C-alpha atoms as one frame of an Amber mdcrd trajectory, in Angstrom:
protein
  12.071  -6.647  -3.011   9.968  -9.264  -1.295   7.831 -11.777  -3.152   4.092
 -11.560  -3.628   1.875 -11.161  -0.603  -1.237 -13.292  -0.523  -3.983 -11.487
   1.354  -6.103 -14.042   3.187  -8.850 -12.346   5.180  -9.577 -15.644   6.981
  -6.103 -15.782   8.480  -5.797 -15.089  12.175  -3.381 -12.463  13.363  -2.655
  -8.803  12.787  -3.948  -6.472  10.178  -2.090  -5.201   7.139  -0.502  -1.778
   7.344   0.894   0.335   4.527   4.657   0.812   4.662   4.319   4.555   4.270
   8.023   5.296   3.798   8.270   2.708   1.000   5.080   3.964  -0.664   6.211
   7.600  -0.496   9.675   6.815  -1.874   8.337   4.763  -4.788   5.692   7.359
  -5.606   8.247  10.189  -5.433  10.467   8.352  -7.957   7.482   8.624 -10.308
   7.002  12.339  -9.592   4.144  11.925  -7.125   5.224  13.800  -4.010   1.792
  14.967  -2.823  -1.283  12.969  -1.888  -3.113  14.471  -4.867  -0.341  13.301
  -7.211  -0.212   9.885  -5.507  -3.947   9.543  -6.006  -3.650  10.400  -9.695
  -0.731   7.982 -10.126  -2.401   5.031  -8.416  -6.070   5.580  -9.196  -6.842
   5.349  -5.473  -8.920   8.224  -4.028  -7.153  10.686  -1.719  -9.529   9.821
   1.138  -8.562   6.148   0.827  -4.859   7.060   0.871  -5.365   9.167   3.998
  -7.186   6.245   5.603  -4.294   3.920   4.755  -1.802   6.452   6.148  -3.704
   6.434   9.443  -3.655   2.633   9.684  -6.821   1.420   7.953  -6.396  -2.036
   6.446  -6.551  -2.010   2.627  -9.026  -3.916   0.514  -7.527  -6.435  -1.886
  -8.437  -4.127  -4.777  -6.703  -1.126  -3.208  -3.571  -3.094  -2.291  -3.377
  -4.456  -5.834  -3.879  -1.019  -7.421  -1.126   0.538  -5.342   1.351  -2.248
  -6.053   0.581  -2.320  -9.786   0.915   1.452 -10.134   4.296   1.377  -8.401
   5.565  -1.753 -10.145   6.045  -3.835  -6.985   4.409  -6.749  -5.165   1.854
  -6.051  -2.458   4.314  -7.584   0.017   6.699  -4.718  -0.712   4.114  -2.116
   0.339   2.343  -3.762   3.254   3.299  -5.405   6.537   1.425  -7.281   9.235
   1.005  -5.498  12.563   4.302  -5.925  14.334   6.456  -6.965  11.360   6.863
  -7.762   7.711   4.070  -9.496   5.835
């Protein structure tokens, strides 16, 4: 897995996007194969997950919650528009 991702909102460039296939695979390994189960696992509301799935940039808190719940670095779950973060 990649190292930690430092989220710097002042940085110029693309926005962060959830790596959906990575998120889904890691969540499924923990028995969370629906959005409702993913929400319960991560502590992130379903609406927020749906927003992330449709391309909304995460807050630092949300990115951290997802990574912590799945036991990975934020850089493993998110990428910059057009490539890896």
